[in-house]
C-alpha positions in Angstrom: 16.9 -6.9 -14.8 14.9 -5.6 -17.7 11.4 -3.9 -17.7 9.6 -7.0 -19.0 11.0 -9.2 -16.2 10.2 -6.4 -13.7 6.6 -6.3 -14.9 6.3 -10.0 -14.7 7.5 -10.1 -11.1 5.1 -7.2 -10.2 2.3 -9.2 -11.7 3.1 -12.6 -10.1 3.4 -10.9 -6.7 0.5 -8.5 -7.3 -1.5 -7.6 -4.1 -4.6 -9.3 -5.5 -2.8 -12.7 -5.4 -0.8 -12.0 -2.2 -4.0 -11.1 -0.3 -5.7 -14.2 -1.6 -2.7 -16.3 -0.5 -2.7 -14.6 2.9 -6.4 -15.5 3.3 -5.7 -19.2 2.5 -2.7 -19.2 4.8 -5.0 -18.4 7.7 -6.3 -22.0 7.5 -2.8 -23.4 7.7 -1.2 -21.5 10.5 -4.0 -21.0 13.0 -5.2 -24.1 14.8 -8.8 -22.8 15.3 -9.3 -22.7 11.5 -7.7 -26.0 10.6 -11.0 -27.8 11.1 -12.5 -26.1 8.1 -13.1 -28.5 5.2 -11.1 -27.8 2.1 -14.2 -27.1 0.0 -15.4 -24.5 2.5 -12.0 -22.9 2.4 -12.2 -22.7 -1.3 -15.8 -21.3 -1.2 -14.8 -18.6 1.3 -11.6 -17.8 -0.8 -13.7 -17.6 -3.9 -16.2 -15.2 -2.3 -13.4 -13.0 -1.0 -11.6 -13.1 -4.4 -14.7 -12.2 -6.3 -15.5 -9.3 -4.0 -12.1 -7.8 -3.4 -10.1 -8.8 -6.5 -12.2 -9.7 -9.5 -14.6 -6.7 -9.3 -11.7 -4.3 -8.9 -9.9 -5.9 -11.8 -12.9 -5.6 -14.1 -13.2 -2.0 -13.0 -9.5 -1.4 -14.0 -10.1 -2.9 -17.4 -13.2 -0.8 -17.8 -11.3 2.4 -16.9 -8.6 1.4 -19.4 -11.0 0.8 -22.2 -12.8 4.1 -21.6 -9.5 6.0 -21.4 -9.8 7.0 -17.8 -6.4 5.5 -17.1 -3.4 5.1 -19.3 -2.2 1.7 -18.1 -3.6 -1.2 -16.1 -0.4 -0.9 -14.0 -1.8 2.5 -12.8 1.5 4.3 -12.6 0.1 7.5 -11.2 -1.7 8.0 -7.8 -4.7 9.6 -9.6 -5.3 6.4 -11.6 -5.3 4.3 -8.4 -8.1 6.2 -6.5 -11.2 4.4 -7.9 -9.7 0.9 -7.8 -8.5 1.4 -4.2 -12.0 2.7 -3.2 -13.8 -0.3 -4.8 -11.4 -2.7 -3.2 -12.0 -1.2 0.3 -15.7 -1.4 -0.3 -15.2 -5.1 -1.3 -13.4 -5.9 1.9 -16.0 -4.2 4.0 -18.8 -6.0 2.2 -17.0 -9.4 2.8 -16.6 -8.5 6.5 -20.3 -7.6 6.9 -21.6 -10.7 5.1 -19.3 -13.2 6.9 -19.9 -11.6 10.2 -23.6 -12.0 9.7 -22.9 -15.6 8.8 -21.1 -16.2 12.1 -17.7 -16.9 10.6 -14.6 -17.1 12.8 -13.5 -13.9 14.4 -10.0 -14.6 13.2 -11.1 -14.4 9.6 -13.1 -11.3 10.4 -10.0 -9.7 11.9 -8.0 -10.4 8.7 -10.8 -8.9 6.5 -11.0 -5.9 8.9 -7.3 -5.4 8.7 -7.4 -5.5 4.9 -10.2 -2.9 4.9 -8.3 -0.6 7.2 -5.1 -1.0 5.1 -6.7 -0.2 1.8 -8.6 2.8 3.3 -5.3 4.1 4.7 -3.6 3.5 1.4 -6.4 5.3 -0.4 -6.1 8.3 1.9 -2.3 8.4 1.7 -2.5 8.0 -2.1 -4.0 11.5 -2.3 -0.6 12.9 -1.2 2.0 10.2 -1.7 2.2 7.0 -3.8 2.8 4.4 -1.2 3.6 0.8 -2.4 0.5 -1.5 -2.1 2.7 -4.5 -3.2 4.9 -4.1 -0.1 1.8 -3.4 2.1 0.5 -6.8 1.1 3.8 -8.5 1.8 4.1 -6.7 5.2 0.6 -8.1 6.0 1.7 -11.6 5.1 4.8 -11.3 7.4 2.5 -10.2 10.2 0.4 -13.3 9.9 3.4 -15.6 10.1 5.0 -13.8 13.0 1.7 -13.6 14.9 1.2 -17.4 14.5 4.8 -18.0 15.6 4.6 -15.8 18.7 1.1 -16.7 20.0 0.6 -20.2 18.7 4.2 -21.5 18.9 4.3 -22.6 15.3 7.7 -23.0 13.8 7.4 -20.8 10.7 11.0 -19.7 10.4 11.3 -20.9 6.8 8.1 -19.1 5.8 9.2 -15.9 7.5 12.6 -16.1 5.8 10.9 -16.6 2.4 8.6 -13.6 3.0 11.6 -11.5 3.8 13.4 -12.7 0.7 10.4 -12.1 -1.6 9.8 -8.7 0.0 13.3 -7.6 -0.8 13.0 -8.9 -4.3 9.7 -7.2 -5.0 10.8 -3.9 -3.3 13.9 -3.9 -5.5 11.8 -4.5 -8.6 9.3 -1.7 -7.8 12.2 0.7 -7.3 13.9 -0.5 -10.5 10.7 0.1 -12.5 10.6 3.6 -10.9 7.1 2.8 -9.7 8.2 3.8 -6.1 11.2 5.0 -4.2 12.8 3.5 -1.2 10.7 5.4 1.3 7.5 4.4 -0.4 8.2 0.7 -0.3 9.5 0.7 3.3 6.4 2.8 4.4 4.1 0.3 2.6 5.8 -2.6 4.3 5.6 -1.0 7.8 1.9 0.0 7.3 0.8 -3.5 6.2 2.7 -5.3 8.9 1.5 -2.9 11.7 -2.2 -2.8 10.9 -2.4 -6.6 10.3 -0.6 -7.4 13.5 -2.7 -5.0 15.6 -6.0 -6.3 14.1 -5.0 -10.0 14.8 -4.2 -9.0 18.4 -7.8 -7.9 18.7 -8.8 -11.5 17.9 
């Protein structure tokens, strides 16, 4: 593997896209959400994407253009502080707006989990550069396992694919020297644990 391929993999499986995928997956694996019309799913996904992904990405570009960060990859924990904070605020904003709109508690649980995860990553980031890529993948695994255990859905293929992609992305992040083994494993465990616990509250 060379650096260009590693960066491509890190971009394709970026937390921004993984979390959006996780949000859309909710409508496929939980029976109570399968009645949502597709256009409503897209509207909600667009709102969440704008608040939790697009605004942070614009912030990162602004920080890069103004010389506040050296790379949009944000290799150091110092460079990640502001984007993490803005992302956490975005998730809390989505949670508040959709709660007031009377949206499903399952969706609110997902957004609440994402808020808590990003806040914890933000705090941990002050001392240690935990992997947000693996945190997102751990969250995705929690969604599939939760649906399998409590709704009796057969998601063995999806779970196997998440494990495969997780190993692939973890290896890539280590190869790029963005993280070490402890940081990717800790990120995975954090994302899985928080998401599973928050879904249990549903």
